[in-house]
C-alpha positions, 0 to 999 in steps of 0.5 A: 450544506447550501441545499442539505435536502435533508429528510421528508416526513410523513404529512402527519408529522410536524416534527422530527428528531434530526438525530434520527435523519439518518434512520428516517424512511426519506423515500416515502414521506407520504406527502408532496409540495403544494405547487403541484399535484400527484396520482398514484395508479397501480402499475398493472390496472392503472386504477388510482390507488392514492392521490394528493388532497389538493385535486379538485372534484371531478379532476382526478378522473380526467387526469387519469383518463389523460394518463390512460390514453397515453404510451406508458409501456415505455416507462421503465421501473427505475427510470427518470421521469418522462414528460407527457405533455399538456394536460387539459384538466378542468379549466387549467393546463398542466405540465404532465409527467410520470415515472414507474416503480416496481408497483406503482405508476406515479405521475405529476402534474404542475401549471403550465407556463407558456412556452417561450419557443426558440427562447426556451432556456434549453436553446440559450443553454446549448447555443451560448453556455456550452461553447463558453463551457467548452472553451473554460481553461480550469475547473475554477473557470468553468465553475464561475461559467456554471453559477452565473449560467444557473443564476441567469436561468433560475434568477435566484439571488445566489448560486454556489457550486461545491464539491465533496471531498472523500470525507463528504464536506463541501468546498465552494469553488464558485458562487454568483450573488446579488446584492444583500446576500452573504458570500460563502466563496472559499467556505466549507460545509460539513458533511453532517449537513447532507445525511447519506440517504439524501446523498443517495436521492442526489444521485437518483434525482439530479435536480431539486426544488423547494419553492417556498420553505414556509409551504404546508405539505399536502398529504397523500389520501390512500384509494385503496384499503390495503395500501399506506401513503408510507408505502409509496416510493417518491424517490424520483418525484420532484414533488416529494415533501422534505422534512420541517427540519431542513425548512427550519435550515433554509430559513436559518440561512435566510432562504425562502426558495432553493434548487440544486443540481447534481454534479455526478461523475463516474456514478459518484456524487462529485458535487452541487449547484446549490441556488437560494433566494430570499423570497418564494420562487417557482421554476418552470419545468423547461427551466428545471430541465435545462438546469439539469442539463446543466448540471449533467454538461458541467459534470462531463466538462469536469470529467473530461478536464480531470481525464485530460490531466490525469493522462498529461500527469501520467504521461510526464511520470511515466517518462520519469519512471522509464529513466529509472527503469532505464538506469537500473537496467544499465546498472548492477540492478540493485534497488540500492542504486535508486538512491543515487538518482535523488532527483528522479526518485523524488520527481516521480512522487513530487516528494521531499524525501524518500528511502529504500529498505532492504530488510535492515538497511536503509538508503535515503534522500532528501527529508526523512525520518531517522533510519530506526524510524524508517525501519519501524514504519516499514515494518508496519507498512509491510505487515499490512500486505498492500501492494501500494499504501498511501496516506496523507495523515499517517499520524492518525493511522500509525501513532509513532509518526506523530514524532515526525510528522514535520518530515513525513506527514504523508507517506506513500510505499510500495512492496516489492517482495512479500517475504522479505522487508523490500519497501521504497517510502516516499514523505511529504512534510506536514502543511497546516491548512486553513479551512473557513466553514460556513458555521463552526462544524462541530455544532451543526445541531442543537438540542431544545428545552423540549429535547427536539434537535434543531439545525444550526443557527449560525453560518457566520465564517468560522476558521479552523487550522488543520494539522498533522496532514500533508498535500494528498498524493494524486491518482496519477502519483499512486498509478506511476508508484503501482507501475514502478512497483511491476517494473521494479519486480520484473527486474528483480525477477529477471536478476533472480533468473540470472543468479539461478542460472549462474548458481546452476552452472557454478554448481555443475562446474564445481562438481566437475572441479570436485571429480578433477581434484580427486582424480588429480590428488589420487594420481599424484599420490604414487608419483610423489611417493616414487620421488621420495622413494628414489631419493632415499635409494640414491642417498643409501646406496650412492650416499659416499660417493656424493658431494655434500652439496648434492646430499643437500639437494637430495635432502630438499627434493625429499623434503619437498616430496613429503610436503607435496605428498602431504598436500596431496592427501590433504587435498583428497581429504578435502574432495572426499568430503564432499562426495562422501554421504553423511551417517549422522547420529548424536555425538558426545563432544565432551568425550570426543574432545577429551580424546583428542586433547589427549592425542594431540597433547602427546605430540606437544610433550615440551610445551606448557599448555593449559586446556579449559574445556566447558563441562557442559559441552552440548551433544551434536547431531552430526556425522561423528567422523567428519566432525572429529576431523573439523574439530581436530583442525581447530584444536590443532590451529589453536596449538599451532598458532599460540606456540610462541606464547610461553604458556599455551592457553586453549578454551573449548566452550559450547555454543547454543543459539536458536538455529542450532548448538555448536563448538567454539575454540579460543586460544591466545596465539598471534591472532589476525586482522578481521579484514581477513576473517572470510579469507581464512576458509578457503583453499590454501589461503595462509596469512601467515608464511609457511616458514613461520607456521606450517600447514597445507593451508587446506585445514580450515578449509575442511572445516568450513565444508564439514560444518556447511555439508551439515547445514551449518555455519562458521565464524572467526574473530581476532585481534592481532596478537590477542589470541583468536577465536573459531567456532561453528554451529550445526542444526539440531536433529529436529531441524528440516533437511537442508538442500545439502543433505539431500544432495549428498544423499544422507543417511541416518543412524540416529 
């Protein structure tokens, strides 16, 4: 990095290992730079406990007396150094400043330079530079203004402004250079050039000067026996000595003097303004303060511009969010509707592709990976539990993404449900980035023959092509994705509430209809029997007097009333099945099926019927009477619809699934079209004319009701003229009770 203010060392140390930079106690170097002098006083007694070795005889006492005459109580622990004015010590005048640590008062004295009055750097900074800074239209523009002003203030030959990325690498945004200096415009410096400890000090001490890279450190001498030089914290000292490794780094760059001002935004080191010169260069305290203020002004202006840009971007994206939400509210409010507005869905995050995932279904727009790849990625993202997930280098975290990096090098996703796999994903393609480094970043240090590690020697341009990354997702884009997630959750919850209300109302209506059908069925039985009975009486008593036509009419009436009676009985049975409590026990289905086959075969003596029964039918945990009704209906249906076959073949098989056990009945009858499969289990639903196949149209509805009362499920599959298969599965005895069981007041006879 142009000013990697790495690690200070003790005065007794002339060498240090670069590998130990991050472990060195850099805040307590035990030495200072020689262009100033330092006193360390006890925080309470103000007695001298340590001093730099460059004081002349008698000068320390005068300096200490000057300090004791000042109001020092206002100095807070950890606060920046405060100016104490001019101090006359011996024949010299010093600019004095002091700051307080937890244990000590540390005072620094630097030779005073003549005041420039109204031409002082701070005045020109405010009068000329600040208005220009406020008019800058972009970060690049204000960066260029900042380096030009910093060069004017300091006179250094090269001034750079660079910012740090999320990995700590620095990117040069602007530079001002004199002839004879290497240009680093657009270059990057690796994060390793500035150890983390040095970055922390840049936050604490906002301006740093190294006046001469060839200086000899001035050690601290101890005046109190119990104290060590390494116990004195110089973190906020402007004179703090730096590591000889850093001085070597400077010399490798051809730099003998350097200065840097921190750009701190929201407590984070955003970047630095760094200055270099081929010759030693000292800066006065007023100039240094102006440079520090310049860094603060630049930080405030960058923060202001970033905030304004963020607000404008969020407002624009929020408009798109409102459009999406409004269109969903006007539709059926399903997430699938999002892909119908492809432009909006892509524009809201500036993505090249997007996908809506609802469990195992995927609806996509734009450039996206294949469905199976999207489902795999959605499963991985959902497993992390993040409300909003984003990455601009997906393959680095999710290895399978390397296969589709051209379409989805970056992804951002929001999860709508914590229970189901309901996500919206946005994709960005790979953008190959070309980065010009100031020296190869992987060669930041080189070992010597004696085992020491030296800072890198080369700062020649080194170009790297970075693959597998997309354009990063901005803060505004991540924010609008989170807002969209909240809006969609609100829509889904509202929809769920409406559906719950509808379900409650349907339940109430169903109960009323069930009670009504029971009452009607019960009350219609007697009239149907009366009609049939009176017809028999008329035919018996008056038959000889009636014409053949009248007898035929009465026969039709009797048959119709008989069918109506059967229909009423079936409807009554159907109603009872929804009202009676379940009495479950383990049922021997093999014995039950055998008995039903014998019963049904007696009624079909003239037919050729081949029964095939699985010898290992599972025992089912069910109400025995209702289960028998369901199986009888399935077997009767098989016999009825295979009647036209020369040989009727019916197979009964056991079904064993993870969620329960059941039975399946297959026949070789007329079959049906699968598009009507759901219709079969409805009340009074028929696929064939009554003249072809007798029946009330309630049998399969009874099967479904019985099975669902037990918490199970039914199915049917067929091909026309190729037979049909009907089956069901019931929960096992150890399965938790269903809501249907609880509502019906189930009794357990197991």
